[in-house]
C-alpha positions in Angstrom: 104.7 102.6 82.8 101.8 100.9 84.6 98.4 102.5 84.0 97.6 102.2 87.7 99.7 101.7 90.8 98.2 100.1 93.9 99.6 100.1 97.4 98.2 97.6 99.9 98.8 95.0 102.6 99.4 91.6 101.0 97.8 89.2 100.3 94.6 91.1 99.9 91.7 89.5 97.9 90.1 92.9 97.6 92.9 94.1 95.2 92.4 90.9 93.3 89.3 92.6 91.9 91.6 95.1 90.1 94.3 92.6 89.1 91.8 90.1 87.7 90.1 92.8 85.8 93.4 94.1 84.6 94.4 90.7 83.1 91.1 90.4 81.4 91.2 93.9 80.0 94.9 94.0 79.1 95.7 96.8 81.6 99.1 97.0 83.2 98.8 97.4 87.0 101.7 97.7 89.5 101.2 96.4 93.0 103.4 97.5 95.9 103.0 96.3 99.5 103.9 93.9 102.3 102.3 91.9 105.0 100.3 93.9 107.6 103.0 93.6 110.2 105.6 95.0 107.8 103.4 97.7 106.4 103.8 99.9 109.5 107.5 100.0 108.5 106.7 101.5 105.1 106.3 105.0 103.9 102.7 105.3 102.7 103.0 107.3 99.5 102.6 107.1 95.7 106.3 106.0 95.9 105.6 103.6 98.7 108.7 101.9 100.1 110.3 100.6 103.3 111.2 103.3 105.8 114.8 102.0 105.7 115.0 103.7 102.3 113.6 107.0 103.5 115.4 110.1 104.8 114.8 110.8 108.6 113.3 114.3 107.9 110.8 112.8 105.5 109.8 110.2 108.1 109.4 112.7 110.8 107.1 114.8 108.7 105.0 111.7 107.7 104.5 110.3 111.2 100.9 109.6 112.1 98.9 107.5 114.6 97.2 104.5 113.0 93.5 103.9 113.2 91.4 101.1 111.6 93.5 97.9 111.5 96.6 99.8 112.9 95.0 101.4 116.0 97.5 103.1 118.2 100.5 102.2 116.0 102.9 104.6 114.4 102.5 104.9 110.6 104.2 107.0 108.1 101.9 108.7 105.6 103.0 111.6 103.5 100.9 114.8 103.0 100.7 113.9 99.3 99.3 110.4 100.2 96.6 111.9 102.4 95.7 114.5 99.8 95.3 111.7 97.2 93.7 109.3 99.8 91.7 111.5 102.2 90.6 108.6 104.4 94.2 107.5 104.7 93.5 103.8 104.1 94.7 101.0 101.9 94.3 99.7 99.3 95.2 102.9 97.7 95.6 103.4 93.9 97.1 106.2 91.9 97.2 107.5 88.4 100.6 107.1 86.7 101.7 110.7 87.8 100.6 110.0 91.4 98.3 113.1 91.4 95.0 111.3 91.4 94.2 108.9 94.1 91.5 106.2 93.9 90.3 104.6 97.1 87.9 101.7 97.9 88.5 98.4 96.1 85.4 98.5 94.0 86.3 102.0 92.7 89.9 100.8 91.9 88.4 97.9 90.0 86.1 100.2 88.1 89.1 102.4 87.1 90.8 99.3 85.6 87.6 98.4 83.7 87.4 101.9 82.3 91.0 101.8 81.2 90.5 98.5 79.4 87.0 99.1 78.1 87.9 99.0 74.4 89.5 95.6 74.8 86.8 93.9 77.0 83.5 95.5 78.1 83.7 94.1 81.6 81.7 97.0 83.0 78.6 96.3 81.0 77.6 96.9 77.4 74.8 99.4 78.1 73.8 101.9 80.8 71.4 99.3 82.2 74.0 96.6 82.4 76.5 99.0 84.0 73.9 100.1 86.5 73.0 96.5 87.4 76.7 95.8 87.9 76.8 98.8 90.3 73.9 97.3 92.2 75.8 94.2 92.9 78.9 96.2 93.8 76.9 98.4 96.2 75.3 95.3 97.8 78.7 93.9 98.5 79.6 96.9 100.6 77.3 96.1 103.5 78.7 92.5 103.5 82.2 93.7 103.3 81.8 96.2 106.1 80.3 93.7 108.5 82.9 91.2 107.5 85.7 93.7 108.2 84.5 94.5 111.6 84.2 90.7 112.4 87.7 89.9 111.1 89.3 92.8 113.0 87.6 91.6 116.1 88.9 88.1 115.5 92.4 89.4 115.2 92.3 91.1 118.6 90.2 88.5 120.3 87.2 90.7 121.0 84.5 88.8 119.1 81.1 88.7 120.9 78.1 86.5 120.1 76.3 89.6 118.9 79.1 90.5 116.5 79.3 86.9 115.2 75.5 86.8 114.6 75.6 90.0 112.7 78.4 88.8 110.4 76.6 85.5 110.0 73.3 87.2 109.0 75.1 89.6 106.7 76.8 86.6 105.0 73.5 84.8 104.6 71.7 87.8 103.2 74.5 88.4 100.7 74.6 84.8 99.5 70.9 84.5 99.2 70.8 87.4 96.8 73.7 86.0 94.8 72.1 82.5 94.6 68.8 84.1 93.4 70.6 86.0 90.7 72.4 82.9 89.5 69.4 80.6 89.6 68.8 80.8 85.9 72.1 82.1 84.5 75.8 81.5 84.5 76.9 85.1 85.3 75.4 87.8 87.5 74.9 90.3 84.7 74.6 89.6 81.0 76.1 86.6 79.2 79.8 87.0 80.2 81.9 87.8 83.2 81.7 91.3 84.6 82.9 93.3 87.6 80.0 91.9 89.5 81.3 88.3 89.3 84.8 89.4 90.1 83.7 91.4 93.2 81.7 88.5 94.5 84.5 86.0 94.2 87.0 88.4 95.9 84.7 89.2 98.8 83.9 85.5 99.3 87.6 84.7 99.5 88.5 87.6 101.8 87.9 85.9 105.2 90.3 83.0 104.3 93.1 85.4 103.4 92.5 88.2 105.9 95.6 89.2 107.7 96.4 87.4 111.0 92.9 85.9 111.4 92.8 82.7 109.4 93.8 80.7 112.4 90.8 82.0 114.4 88.1 81.1 111.9 87.9 77.4 112.7 88.2 78.1 116.4 85.3 80.6 116.5 83.1 78.3 114.4 83.7 75.5 116.9 83.0 77.8 119.8 79.8 79.1 118.4 78.5 75.7 117.3 
């Protein structure tokens, strides 16, 4: 049995954080999911699966109205899913028994690192290293938030100049800090790869793999230039 189960839209570079860490640490992770268009036709649950495989009474009890990324669409989220994932979002990770939910991609990645700590100390070798790693993970949140707003706007065609400039400034600020940290070293923290490096790479890749928006990226760059 996998040590962690993840449910998400696919592909999703943010769950790469956990799967890359899992390979390095020797932790078995199970990933379930589908494309964003298909995910509305899945039951969101520890035992996530297509709604074609779900009894009608279970679907009726799980019917919800989607919000971020699925605004106004009908989704199917069980009560157990919402108890484990109180914000009701994906990616969503679960302990093997399904009782403990872990949300937000950085926290899911941290869970993998803790599970595999004895094999590979990817979350730092001291309190200070771990805290410095946390600093980079926290810094990525602002960039990720601005990036998500921008990418969702790209998808529905509502990008404004203000929104574009905000995302551009956030990107520049984030990369300036990363470049400064790497000016004299090969890794962001310590002398080996850590969660900080994995997070950075995944966040940098996210725009290129974001659902339904890759075709807009070149277009918006031409328009703004």
